[in-house]
C-alpha positions in Angstrom: 113.3 80.6 88.4 111.4 82.9 90.8 111.0 86.6 90.2 113.2 88.0 93.0 111.0 90.3 95.1 111.6 89.3 98.7 114.8 89.5 100.9 114.8 86.0 102.5 116.0 84.8 105.8 118.5 82.0 105.5 116.1 79.4 106.8 113.8 76.7 105.4 111.1 75.9 107.9 109.9 72.3 107.4 107.4 71.9 110.2 105.6 74.1 112.7 103.5 73.7 115.9 101.8 76.4 118.0 104.2 79.4 118.0 107.3 77.4 117.0 109.0 76.6 113.7 111.7 74.0 113.0 114.2 74.1 110.2 115.8 71.2 108.3 118.6 71.0 111.0 115.9 70.7 113.6 116.7 74.1 115.1 113.7 75.7 116.8 112.5 79.3 116.2 109.8 81.3 118.0 107.4 82.8 115.6 106.6 86.2 117.0 105.5 87.5 113.6 102.8 84.9 112.7 103.8 85.2 109.0 102.4 88.8 108.6 99.7 88.3 111.4 98.3 85.4 109.4 98.8 82.6 112.0 96.0 83.4 114.4 95.3 80.1 116.2 98.8 78.8 116.0 100.5 76.5 113.6 99.0 73.0 113.1 96.2 73.4 115.6 94.8 69.9 115.9 91.1 70.9 115.5 92.0 73.1 112.5 94.0 70.4 110.8 91.2 67.9 111.3 88.6 70.3 109.9 90.6 71.1 106.8 91.6 67.5 106.1 88.0 66.3 106.6 86.7 68.9 104.2 89.4 68.1 101.6 88.4 64.4 101.6 84.9 65.5 100.7 85.2 68.4 98.2 87.9 71.0 98.2 86.7 73.4 95.5 83.9 74.2 93.2 83.0 77.5 91.7 80.5 80.0 93.0 77.9 78.8 90.4 76.7 76.1 92.8 75.2 76.2 96.3 77.8 76.0 99.1 76.2 75.9 102.6 79.6 76.4 104.2 79.6 80.0 102.9 76.4 80.7 104.8 77.7 79.0 107.9 80.9 81.1 107.9 79.0 84.3 107.2 76.6 83.7 110.1 79.5 82.8 112.5 81.5 85.9 111.4 78.5 88.2 111.9 77.8 86.7 115.3 81.4 86.9 116.5 81.9 90.5 115.3 78.5 91.6 116.6 77.6 93.2 113.3 74.0 92.1 113.1 72.2 92.9 109.9 75.4 93.0 107.8 76.1 90.5 105.0 79.4 89.0 103.9 81.2 88.8 100.5 84.0 86.2 100.6 87.2 86.6 98.7 90.8 85.3 98.8 92.9 88.1 100.2 93.0 91.4 102.0 93.8 93.4 98.9 90.9 91.8 97.1 88.6 92.6 100.1 89.7 96.3 100.0 89.4 96.4 96.2 85.8 95.3 96.4 85.0 97.5 99.4 86.2 100.6 97.4 84.2 99.5 94.4 81.1 99.1 96.5 81.5 102.5 98.0 81.8 104.1 94.5 78.8 102.2 93.2 76.7 103.2 96.2 77.6 106.9 96.2 78.2 107.5 92.5 81.4 109.3 93.5 85.0 108.7 92.5 87.3 110.1 95.2 88.7 108.3 98.3 90.4 109.6 101.4 93.2 107.5 102.9 95.9 108.3 105.5 99.6 108.8 105.8 101.3 105.6 106.8 98.5 103.4 105.4 98.8 100.1 103.7 95.8 98.5 102.0 97.2 96.1 99.4 99.0 95.9 96.1 96.1 95.6 93.6 94.9 98.6 91.6 92.5 100.6 93.9 94.1 99.2 97.1 97.6 100.3 96.2 96.2 103.7 95.1 95.1 104.3 98.7 98.3 103.0 100.1 100.9 105.5 101.3 104.0 104.1 99.6 105.1 105.8 96.3 107.6 102.9 95.7 104.8 100.4 94.9 102.3 102.7 93.2 102.6 102.4 89.4 101.9 105.4 87.1 98.5 103.7 86.2 97.6 103.4 89.9 98.7 107.0 90.6 96.0 108.3 88.2 93.2 107.1 90.5 91.5 109.8 92.6 92.9 109.5 96.1 93.6 112.1 98.7 96.1 111.0 101.5 95.9 113.2 104.6 97.7 113.1 107.9 96.6 110.6 110.5 94.1 112.0 113.1 94.0 115.3 111.3 90.3 116.4 111.8 90.7 119.7 110.0 92.1 118.1 106.8 89.4 115.5 106.9 86.7 118.1 107.2 88.1 120.2 104.3 88.0 117.2 102.0 84.6 116.0 103.0 83.1 119.4 102.5 83.8 119.1 98.7 81.0 116.4 98.6 83.0 114.4 96.0 84.3 111.7 98.4 83.0 108.2 97.9 84.8 106.7 100.9 87.2 107.1 103.7 89.4 104.1 104.3 91.3 103.7 107.5 93.0 100.8 109.3 91.8 99.8 112.8 95.5 99.8 113.7 98.2 100.7 111.1 100.3 97.6 110.9 102.8 98.2 108.2 102.9 101.8 109.3 104.4 100.8 112.6 101.5 99.9 114.9 99.9 103.3 114.9 96.5 103.5 116.6 93.9 106.1 115.5 92.7 108.3 118.3 89.4 107.2 119.7 87.8 110.6 119.5 89.1 111.1 116.0 87.4 107.8 114.9 84.1 108.9 116.6 84.2 112.3 114.8 85.1 110.5 111.5 82.1 108.4 111.9 79.8 111.4 112.5 81.3 113.4 109.6 81.0 110.6 107.1 77.4 110.0 108.0 76.6 113.7 107.5 78.2 113.8 104.1 76.9 110.5 102.8 80.4 109.2 102.6 81.1 105.4 103.1 83.4 104.6 106.0 85.6 101.6 105.3 87.5 100.0 108.2 90.4 97.9 107.0 90.8 95.2 109.7 92.8 92.9 107.5 95.7 92.8 110.0 94.1 94.2 113.2 90.9 92.2 113.0 89.9 88.7 114.2 90.5 89.3 117.9 94.2 90.1 117.7 93.8 93.4 119.6 91.6 91.9 122.3 88.4 93.1 120.6 87.1 91.3 117.5 87.8 94.5 115.5 90.2 97.1 116.7 87.8 100.0 115.8 85.4 98.5 118.4 87.5 100.1 121.1 86.0 103.4 119.8 82.5 102.1 120.0 81.7 102.9 116.3 80.3 100.9 113.4 81.7 101.2 109.9 79.7 100.8 106.7 82.2 98.2 105.2 84.8 96.2 107.1 87.5 94.2 105.4 89.1 91.1 106.8 91.7 88.5 105.8 95.1 87.3 107.2 94.1 85.6 110.5 90.8 84.6 109.0 92.2 81.4 107.6 95.2 80.8 109.7 97.3 80.4 106.6 94.7 79.3 104.1 94.0 82.2 101.7 90.6 83.8 102.5 89.3 87.3 103.0 86.0 89.0 103.2 83.9 92.2 103.3 81.3 92.8 105.9 78.6 94.9 104.1 76.1 97.2 105.7 72.3 96.7 105.0 72.2 100.0 103.0 74.1 98.4 100.1 72.0 96.8 97.4 73.2 93.4 96.1 72.9 92.9 92.3 73.9 89.9 90.3 77.2 90.6 88.5 78.1 93.6 90.7 80.9 91.6 92.4 82.6 88.3 91.7 85.4 86.0 92.5 86.8 82.7 91.4 88.4 81.3 94.5 86.6 83.3 97.2 84.5 81.3 99.6 85.5 77.9 98.2 84.7 74.8 100.3 88.2 74.4 101.7 88.6 78.1 102.6 85.2 78.1 104.4 86.1 75.0 106.4 89.4 76.7 107.5 87.5 79.9 108.3 84.9 78.1 110.4 87.6 76.2 112.3 89.4 79.5 113.1 86.3 81.2 114.5 85.3 78.1 116.6 88.8 77.9 118.1 88.9 81.6 118.9 85.7 81.3 120.8 86.3 77.9 122.5 89.9 78.8 123.6 89.0 82.3 124.7 91.7 83.7 122.5 90.6 87.3 122.6 91.0 87.3 126.4 94.4 85.7 125.9 95.4 88.5 123.6 94.4 91.1 126.2 96.2 89.3 129.1 99.4 88.3 127.3 99.6 91.7 125.5 99.4 93.5 128.9 102.1 91.2 130.3 104.4 91.8 127.4 104.0 95.6 127.6 104.6 95.6 131.3 107.7 93.5 131.0 109.0 95.5 128.1 108.7 98.8 130.0 112.2 100.0 130.8 113.9 97.0 129.1 116.5 99.3 127.4 117.3 103.0 127.1 117.0 102.8 123.3 113.3 101.8 123.5 111.3 105.0 123.1 107.8 103.8 123.0 105.7 100.7 123.4 102.3 100.9 121.6 99.5 98.6 120.5 96.6 96.6 121.7 96.5 92.9 122.6 99.0 90.9 120.6 99.6 93.7 118.0 102.5 95.5 119.5 105.0 98.0 118.1 108.3 98.8 119.8 109.8 102.1 118.6 113.5 102.5 119.2 115.7 105.6 118.8 117.7 103.7 116.1 116.9 101.5 113.1 116.0 97.9 114.1 116.9 96.0 110.9 120.1 94.5 112.5 118.3 93.8 115.7 115.5 92.0 113.9 117.3 90.2 111.1 120.5 89.3 112.9 120.5 89.6 116.7 117.0 88.3 117.4 117.2 85.8 114.6 120.4 84.4 116.1 118.5 84.0 119.4 115.9 82.0 117.5 113.1 84.6 117.2 111.2 85.9 114.2 109.8 89.5 114.5 108.3 91.9 111.9 109.5 95.2 110.4 107.4 98.2 109.3 107.7 101.2 107.0 109.1 103.0 110.1 112.6 101.7 110.2 112.8 102.2 114.0 109.8 100.0 114.8 109.9 96.3 115.6 106.5 94.7 115.0 105.2 91.8 117.3 102.3 89.8 115.8 102.6 86.3 117.5 99.9 83.7 117.3 96.9 84.4 119.6 97.5 81.1 121.3 100.9 82.0 122.9 101.5 81.6 126.6 103.8 83.0 129.2 106.6 80.6 128.2 106.7 82.0 124.7 106.5 85.6 126.0 109.5 84.9 128.4 111.5 83.3 125.6 111.0 86.4 123.5 111.8 88.8 126.4 115.0 87.0 127.3 116.1 86.9 123.6 115.4 90.6 123.3 117.4 91.4 126.5 120.4 89.4 125.2 120.1 91.0 121.7 120.0 94.5 123.2 123.0 93.9 125.4 125.0 92.9 122.4 
């Protein structure tokens, strides 16, 4: 018997391909949510399936007590794709684990204990990660004791006041707030944040768990601001469904044996999946596809209905904010039209996170379904 923590759709997908799912009755659904932005290169991409199966037939797992050349290959490919030369990579199994280790590294490096996060943020459900998440409902009394300051998004004055105390180990911010409702930090704010954290010796952590891996049209969303962070966390689209995450670590951080550790992070099968994803993103020009299809969707969505107040996002990470709650629109009306979309902590925001491989056919299917749903 499962511990009941998720409200479930009345559907059991039994196969998937590209941006489509099929249930046991062979009904087809458009996946415009990508399973929480996880499906980056589409379901069952042939090259991905081949790479994972080939690796599994050799060796799927062994611990980090032995040499695994796939880890080095994946790290090199990730650094090259992200243009973060000189950085190193620590491989883990999830976004929460990546953020947990980034926060720990920042505290080790600075000797400080306090962290600044932002209203609307979501960084995970493990101890330190949930403590910097803006959701009291999931923060236990134990987590609440951790030293975190949560300030308004884009509030430079509040940021400056906290940094002047010289007790801040790190500032953690999402490249785009996903769970928060597709909220994009102001470019100038990010630039000043980078300047201020350098001045105070504070570690800047960019959480790109949901917004990274090309989804916004840049490899990392914060690269639109032209800045470099000290630590960058990744996961979700990194494995296209296989659990994998990582931390990109600046050269100023000293590696010591025993400082960090993981059982499953960077295992052979995870690395094979991660390598296949990066190769497909490059070979199929998926970041350009995100820019092109994202622009098409936003253009077609403009003026689609009087209840749609705002369209925001970059690439294929789009939020639609209506003047009414969207729960019924998402879970009933669009679902009846055969479309999966995402929710957010903002009850009025519909979140679009389709696979980066979608084409105009899938976009038009979604747009037609939305028009029909809004009419009803």
